[in-house]
N, C-alpha and C positions, 0 to 999 in steps of 0.2 A: 644308728647304732652307736652308743656312747662309749666305745672302747678307746679311751684316751691314750695318747702317746706316753703320758707320765706313768700310767698303769703298766703299759707295755714295758717301759724301761725298768720298772720294779720287778716285773715278772722275769725278765731276762737276766736281771741282776741276780735273781735267785739261782741261776745256773752256775754261779761261782762256788756252789757247795763243794764240788770236787776240787776246784782250784784251792779253796781254803784248806780242804783236807790234805791236799798234796803239800801245801806249805807247812801244815801242822806235822805231817809225816817227816819232813826235813828237820823240823824242830826236835821231834822225838828221836830221830836217828842221831842227831848231834848230842842230845842229852845222854843217850845210852852209851855212845862211844866215850863220852867224857867219864861216865860212872865206871865203865869197864876198865878204864886206865887207872882208876883209884885202887886202894888196898883195903878191900872189904873181906872179912873172914867168911868161910863157907859155913852155912847153917845146916845143910842137909847133904847127903851123899850125891844126890842127883842135882844139886844146885851149885852153880859156880859162885854166885853171890846173891844176897838178898838185902834190900833196904826197906825199912818201914817209914813211910811218909817223907816226902822231900818236895821242895819248891825250887824251880830254876827260872831265872829271869835273864833277859838280855836288854842292855841299855845302849843308847847312842846319844852323844851330846847332852848327857844329863837327863834324857827322857827314856822311860821304859818302853821297849817295843812290844814285848810279850812276856807273859809269865806262864810257866807250866807247873802244875801241881799234880802229884800222884800219891794215892794212899799207900801204895806198895810197889816195889820194883823187884823183879827176879830175873836171873840169868840161868838158863838150864844148861847143865854141864854136858849132857849127852848130845843134845841137838845144837847147842850153841846159840839158841834163840834167847831173846830178851823180852820180858813181858812187863807191861805197866798196867796196874789195876786202878779203877776209879780215877780216871784222868780228867783234869779240867785245865783248859787252855784259855787265856784271855789275851786278846790282841788289841793294843791301844793305837797302833799306827804311828808313823813318824811325826804327825802333827798332833798327836794325842786327841784326835777327833773321832776315834772309834772305841767301841766297847764290845767287840765280837767275842763270843764264847763258844768253845768247842768242848764237849764232854761226852765220855763214854765209859763203859764198865771195864773194857779190856782191850789193850792194844798189844800186838806181838811184832817183834822185829827179828828177821833171819838174816844175819850178815853174810851167809854163804850165797843166798839167792838175791839178796838185796830187797826182799819184800817186807813191807810194813802192812800188817793185817789187822783190821778192826774186827775182833771176834764177835762182838755183840752190837748192840744198837749205838749209833752215833747221833748226837744232837748238836745242832749249830744254831746260834742266835747271831744274826748280823744286825747290828744296831749302831745308829749314828749318835755321837755325843756332841750335842750343841754347846756344852760348857767348854769343850776343848781343853787347852792347856791350863786354864784357870783353876782346875781342880786336880787333886792328887791322882796319879795313875790308878792306884788301887781302889779308889772309891767309885761306886756306881754313879753314873751321871744323874743329874736332877731331871733331865728331859731326854727321852729316847726318841731318836729321829728315824722314821721309816723302818721299824723293826721287821725283820724277816727271820722266821724260824724254819729250820730244815731238819729232816730226820731220815736216816738211811741205816743200812747194815751191810755186812759182807764186803766191806771195802778193802781192796788190795792195791798197794802202791809199790812199784819196783823202782829203786833208785837207779838201776843201770839203764833201763829203757825209758825212764821218765813217765811211764804209763800208770795211771790210777784208774781202777775200774771196779764196778760192782754189777752183779746180775739181779740184785734185790730191788725192792721198791724204794724209790726216793720220794719223799714228801716235803712240801714247803708250804708255809702259812704266812700270810701277810694280813695287814689290816683291811686290805681291799680285795684279797683273793686268796684261794687255796689251790694247790696244784700237786701233781704227782707224775712219775714216770717209772717205767720198769727198766732197770739196767742203765749204766752210764760208763763212758770211758773218757779220760782226760789225758791228753798228750802234753806233758809239760815242756817238751822241746819245741813243739810247733804251736803251743797254746791253742790246741783244738779240743773242744768239749763236745761229746756226742751223747745224746739221750737215745737209748736204743729203741724203745717202743712205748706205746700207750701213753704218750704225752698228753696231759690233761690239766687245764687251768679253769677254775670256776670263780667268778667274782662274788663278793659278798654284798654288793650294793643292791639297792631296791630292785632294779631291773637287771637281773642276773645275766652275765655273759659267760659263755663256755667256749674255751679254746682247746681244740684237740689236734693232735698230729700223730702220724705214725712214727716219725723220728724227728729229732732236732739236733742241729749241729751249730756250735758257736766257735768263731775264730777271733783272735785278737788282731791279727794283721792279715788282711784288712779286717776291721771290726764288723762282724756280721753274724746274723743268726739265720739258719736255713731250716725250714720246716717241710717235711715231706707229708703229702696228703693232709694239708692243713685245713682247718675249718674253724671259723669264729661264728657263734650263734648267740643271738639275744632274742628271747621269746620266739616269735615266728620268723624273724629275719636272720639271714646267715650269709657268710662269705666263705668260699672255699676254693682251693686250687691244688693241683698235683704237687706243686712246689711253691713255697713262699719264702722269699729272701728278704731279710730286714737288714738294711745297711745302716750302721751306727756311726755317730760322730765321735770324736775323741772323748767327749764327756758321757758316752754311752747312751745319749738320746737318739731317737730314731730319726734318720734323715729321709730314707725312702724305703718303701715296701714293694718288692717285685713279685708278681704272680706269674707262674709259667705252667701251662698245660691245664686245660679244662677249668679256667677261671669261671666261677659261678657266684653271682650275687642274687639272692632270692628271698622270697617271703612266702611262707606256707599257709598264710591265713586265707579265708574265702575270697578276699580281694587281693590276693598276693600276686607275685610276679617272679620271673626268672630272667637274669641277664647273663649271657655266657660269652666267652671269648677265649682264644688260645693264650693270650698274654694280657697282663695288667700291671700297672705301676701307680703307686701313690706317693706323693711328695709332701713333706711336712716342713713347717717353718716354726722355729722355737721348740718348746718342749711339748706343747699340747695342741697346736693348730695344724689341721690338714690344709694344705694349700691347693692341691689339685690331684686328680687321678685320671688315668688314661687306660682304656681297653683297646687292644689292637688285634689284627689278624683275622677280622671277620666277627663282628659283634651281632648277637641275636637277642631279641627281647620278646618276652611272652608274658601277658597279664591275664588274670582270670577275673571273675566277678560278673555282675549283670551286664557289663559292656566290655567283653574280652578284647584285648589288644595284643598285637605282636608287631615286631619290626626287625630291621637288620641294617647294619652299616659296616664299612670296613674299619672304622675307627671312632671311638667315643671318648671325648675329653670332658671331665667334670671339674668345675670350680667350686670352692667351698668358702663360706663366710663364717660369721660368728657362731660359736657352739658347734663347729664342724658340720653345719648344715649346707647341703648342696644348693648353690645359687644359680648355676648355669650348666647346661649340658650342650656340648657341641658334637654333632655327629657329621661325619664326612665320608664320602666314597659310597656311591650306590645306596643312599639312604632310603629306607622303606619303612613306613609306619602305617599300621592298619588297626582300625578300631571298629567294633561292632560285630554283628552276626553276618554270615555269608550273604543273606538276602537283604541286609540293610546295613551297609558298612561304609566307612570313609577311609581312603588310603592316600598317603602322601608319598610321592617319589621325588627325590631331589639329589643334586650333587652334594649338598651340605645343608645342615639345619642347626639352628641355635634355639635351645629351649631354656626359658627363664623361669626359675622356680622360687616361690615365696614360702617362708616358714619351713623350708626343707622338704615340703611335700606337695604344695599346691602349684600346679602348672599354670602360670599366668599368661605367657605368650610364647610364640615360636616364630622364628624367621628362617627363611630358606635362602640359600645362595646357589648360584649356578642354575642350570636348567632344572625346572620343577614342574610337577603336575599333581593335581588332586583328582582321585577317582571316587565317585559317589555311586554306590550300587544299591538299588532298591529292587523290590521283588520283580517288577516288570520293566525296569529301565536302568540305564547306566549313563552317568554323566562324567566326562573328563574335562577338567579345567587346567589349562597350561598358562604359565606366565614366567617372566624373567625373575620375579621375586614374589614370595608370599609372606604375609604376616598374619598369624592366627592368635586370637584371644580365647581363653578358656573359662568355663563357669566353675562353680564350687565343686562339681563332681568330676573335674578335669576333662570334661567334654568340650569340643570346639563350640564356641558360641558365635564367632564371626571369623571370616577370613578375608583379607585384603590382598588382591593381586595387582601388580604393577608392571606395565610395559608388555606389549605383545600378548595380550590376553586372548585366549581362545577357549570356547566351550563346545563340546560335542555331546549331545544327548541321543542315545540309541534306545528306541522302544520297539518291541516286537510288532511287526505288522505296519510300521510307519517309517517314512524316510527319516534319516538322521537330521536332527536340528543342530545347526552350527552357528555360533556367534563369535564375533571378534570385536575387540575394543582396545583402548589404551589401558584402562583400569577396570577393576571389578571389586565390589564389596558384597560378600554373601553372609547371611545370618542363618544359623542352623537351629533346629528344634532338637528335642531329646532323642529322636530317632535318626539323627544325622541327616535329616532331610533339609534341603535349602528352603527355609521359611520365607526369606526375601533375598533378592539380589539386585544390585544396581551396577550397570556397566556404563562407562562414560568415555568420551573421546573417540570420535570416528567409529561409532557402533555400526556393525553390519550383522545381518541375520539371514539365514537360508534354511529352508526346510522343503525338500523336494524342489519344485520349480518356483516356489515362492521366495522372494528376497525382500529385505527391508534394510533401511539405513536411517540413522539419526545421530544427533550429538549424544543422546543419553537414552538408556533403556532401564526400566524397573520391572523386576519379576516378583510376583506374589503367589505363594503356594496355595493360600486359602481358596482362591478361585482360578488358579493356574493361568494368570494373565501376564502379558508383557506389555508395558506401557512405554511408548516411544515419544520423546519430546525433543525439541530442537531440530526443526526442519525435517521431520520424519517423512519417509517415502517407502511405500510398500508396493511391490511389483510381482506379477506372475504372468503366465502366458495370456491370461484373460484381460490384463489391464494394469493400471497404475493408480495408486491412491496417495494423496498428500494432504496434510492438515497440520495444525499446530500441535495436536496430540492424537496419537493412534494407539488403541488398545487391542491386542490380539489375545483371544482366549484359546489356549491349546486344547482344552477339554471339550468345549462346545463348538469350536471353530467359528466363533462370533467375533467380528471386528467392529470396534467402536471408534469413530473419529470425531474430533471436536474442533470447531473454529476453523474458518477458512478451508473447508473441505473441498477437495477437487478430485473427482474420479474420472478416469478415462478407460472405457471398455474397448479393447482392441480385439483383433482376430474375429471381427464380426463377419460371418459368412453371408454374402448377399442372398436375400430372399426375394426372387422376382415377383412372387405373388403377394409379398408383404406390402405394407403401406408406410405409415409414418416412421417405423423402425426397421424397414426392410433393406436399407442400404448396407453395403459392405464397409462404409466409412466408420471411424470410431464414434462411439457415443460418449458424450461428456456430461457429467453431472457435477454441479457445485452446490454447496449448502453450508449451513452453520454447524450441522452435525450429521452423522451417518451411523447406522447400525446395520451391519451386513452379515448374512449367514453364508459362510464360505462353502457349506455343503450344498445348499439349495440355490446359491447365487442370487438370493433376494437381498435387497438393500432398502432401508428406510431412511429418507433424508428429511431434514427440516430446512425451511427457507430455501427450497431447492430450485435449481434451474437446470433443465435437461435439454440438450440439443444434439442433433445429428445433421450435419450440413446446414440446411436452412430451416429445419423443423425444430420448433422450440416449445417447451412446456415449462411453466413456472408455477410453483405452489408452495404454501407454507409447510405442507407435509406431503411426501411422495414416497410410494413404495414401488420399486422397480425390480422386475424379474427378468434377469438377463437371458436365461435359458428359454423362456416362453415369449420373450420380447413383449412384455406387457407391463402396464403400470396402473397404479391407483393414486389419485391425488385428491387432497382435501384442503379446503379453505380455512382461514381463521376469521375471527370477527373483524379483523382489520384488512385482510388481504384475500383476494379471490384466486382461484385456480385460473391460469391463463394459458391458452394454447394457440398456436399459429398454424394456419394451412394456406394453401394457394388455390386460385382458380383462374380460368382464362376469361378475360373481359370481352366485350363485343368487338374490340379491336385486335383480339388474338394475343393480347399480352397477359402475362401472369401477374396477378394482383393478390395481395395478402388478404386473408380472412382471419380475424382475431375472435377467439371465443373465450369467455370467462364464465365461471360457475362456482358452485360450492363444492362440487365433487366431479371427478373425472375417472372413468374406467376405460382402459384401452387394451385390446388384444390384437397384436399385429397380424396373427394368422387369419383373423376375421376382418381386418381392415375397418374396424368399427370403434368409434370413440363415443362413449355414453357420458353425457353431461347431465347433472341433476342439481336442482336448486339454484334459483336466480341465474338462469342461463342467459347470456347476452352474446350475440354474434354481430360483428360489425365488419363491413367491407365497403369500399368506395362510397356509394350513395345510399346504402341500405343498412339499417340497424334492426335487429330482431331480438326480442326477449321472450322467454318461455320458462315454464317450470322444469322441463326436461327436453333433451334433444339427443338424437343419435346421428352422428356424422359418419357416413360411409365414404371410404377413399377408393380411388382407382388403384389398380396394381402398380407397384413401384416401377418395374421395368427400368428404363433409363430416364424416367421423368425426374426433373428437378423438383424437390420439395414434395410435400404430401398434398396431392391434388384432390379436390372434392369430387365425389361422384354424386351423392345425394345427401339430403338432410331430412330427417323426420323429427318434428317438434311436437310436444304435447303440453297441455295445460293452458295457462293464461298467456296466449301468444299476442305480442304487439309488434307490428312492423312499421318502421318509419322510413319514408322515402321523400325526397324533395316534392312538396305539393300533394303528398298522398300518405295516408295512414291506413293501417288495416289491423284487425284483431280477430281472434278466433280461438278454437281449442285444439286444432290439429292442423299441421302444415307438412306438406311434402314438397321439397325443393329438389329439382334435378338440374345438375350443372350442365349437362350436355346441351339442353335447349334453354337454359337460364330461366326455367319456369317454376313458379310457385303456385301451389294448389292449397287453398284454405277450405276445409270442409267442416260440416256441423259435427258437434260432439256433445253428448249429454243435453240435447235440446237447445243448445245455443248456436245460432246461425252466425257465420262469419260476416264481417262488415268491412267495407272500404269507405273511408272518408276522403273526399276530394275537395280541396280548397276552393275550386272553381265550380264544380258541378254537383256537389252535395254528396249524399250517402248512397252506397250500392250494397245490397245484401242479397243473400241467397243461400241455398243449401251447400253450394260449392262455388267458390270463386277462384278462377284461374287467371293469373296475370304474369307478366314477364317483367323482370327488373328493369330492362332497358327499352321497354315498349309501353305505349299507352293503352294497348288492348286489354280488355278484361272480359272473360267468358263467365257467364253466370248461369248456374243450373238451379232449378227449384222444383218443388213438388206440385202436384195438380191443384191442390187447395190454395195455392198462393201464386200471385203473379210472378212471372219470371222475366228478367232482363236478359235477352240472349246475347246482345253485343252492345257495347258502348265504346265509342271512340272519344277519348278526351284529347282536345287540341289545346294549343297555346291560346292565351286570352285574345289574341288578335285574329284568331281563326274562328270559323263557324263550327257549331257542334250539331251533328245529325244523329238521330236515333230511330230505330225501328222497334215497334212493340207489337205483341200479340196479346 
């Protein structure tokens, strides 16, 4: 609002109308007294004396101070009053730098009461004379400086009391404004001027300003103007207060403006605002520049428009720059700022806040001081962010675009039906969308996260609204009652409850309840899985690993791709063109010792409740002196109980089976191996009979071949249409071989 101090100064200078009239009244009294002392004959019975046309001047040091001219002067015999008609007064000033004129149709003076009365209309022209003493006093100046024209009537001045007053309309006209008031009183002894009511000033500039007040009081010592129920308005914007006090400098320029009682700064436009406070103060520097302003006693702010805002503080200080534009606002004491609708809003609470403003209207950034927090409310959630200090940046619509929090950062997100999500860190940077939602946020420096029984820690965390994910980097670690996850990068999706880990992934599943009837995964010991990546569903407790290695005590499974189901203690594993699925079991050898059994294949499916591992595609089993390959194989395990490792119970193989032992080879289409008696049974399938090739004794075939891994015995069963070898004992080369045939 461009109500400049220079214009204010001119408007208040217009208040000297009564002062000038009082001075003029003194002049008139002096003139009438001098004329009464003269010897003028009576013209009429009711007249004491009458004079037609006279001019009276007073000079000092060779300069004329003023000149009074009247068309006619009369003294009434009965009343003792003196009257001047068609009066004109010109005041030049002691420096001859004025050309003020006072003129009216009739003035009356009553020596008994001491009253000077302006019977008709009185006009006053207050004009500066830039020519000064270089021109004759009586000639109009070539240049008029700051002309002010005033008009009133019904003016009464009493020389005994020193009071001048009128109950009539007072009007004044300037190049920049027009104004009026109803009734006025001037006390010449105390230099106190009072405008009684309906004070109104309207500027004539392009953007009109209106100043109104119920009353106005001007004093000379101290120099001040006091307006009651004051209001300044320019288009939709306004400032008002129950009482406005303007403190003047000796040159009548405004030094400070004080507002007391219901101070209100507002804008009535669709995007308007209201700022209220019990007290306010504005300080000026020079003649036209506002330096600062302050509102105290509890400040409240309310804004309208598509994104309504409101706030409060105990104290608000404003700094001004060029063209009296606000450059900075400092709020302190229980600062509260809220923007948005109730179901999607952002609120700032702080001990103090600095707001930096560009072009007098664009909010560029804001800084907090002291304890501070930001509350973000959405339809189904509420997030509270606290920090020792916040710095916010704003977009073209004066909405927050980003917020940076420093030191002791903490966020708490509350969502109905879910445990609170809590994070802490050293710093935070959050970016907002047009709905005041956090579009992205990054926390750094000793980041910690907790939601329910799940916790996480890392050097840095990045949140993204688009997919509601939190990405942890810098030695991240996620932990819950079910286990621990570490990797170089961990991504947690709050919406889908999917966790994604990348590079150097290590997962430890804890609180594994022992399953006595289980097999490979039936122990109560932790299960460990490492890999290059992991995708886990936290609802189903299923996890997919790449380049994975799973182990529990001595049980190990390795695979390029592995899907592990914690709840069902099952897994699926797949090979890649370069790497096979690898699994390790144990069995008891002929000496009663546990020996490892290694199995590789293209695919593995295992369910612990069934104690069954299904291998498919290029199956290869290897133990001590035996290697077997097949198209598919099912490995059945003994119950876990207290056995160390996953101990074989039996194996069922299918497809193209090849068995290699020292000095012996066998092939077939179906194999059953039982670990209890270390026995292998090869049987015919699809018309293909099993065969044993012996390096010393040749080939053995039949519909069913039964042999033992650590024994030379082979039992052969055949059909009636073919010869059958019932028993063959294969001895070392230095021994004799016996055989019986039927």
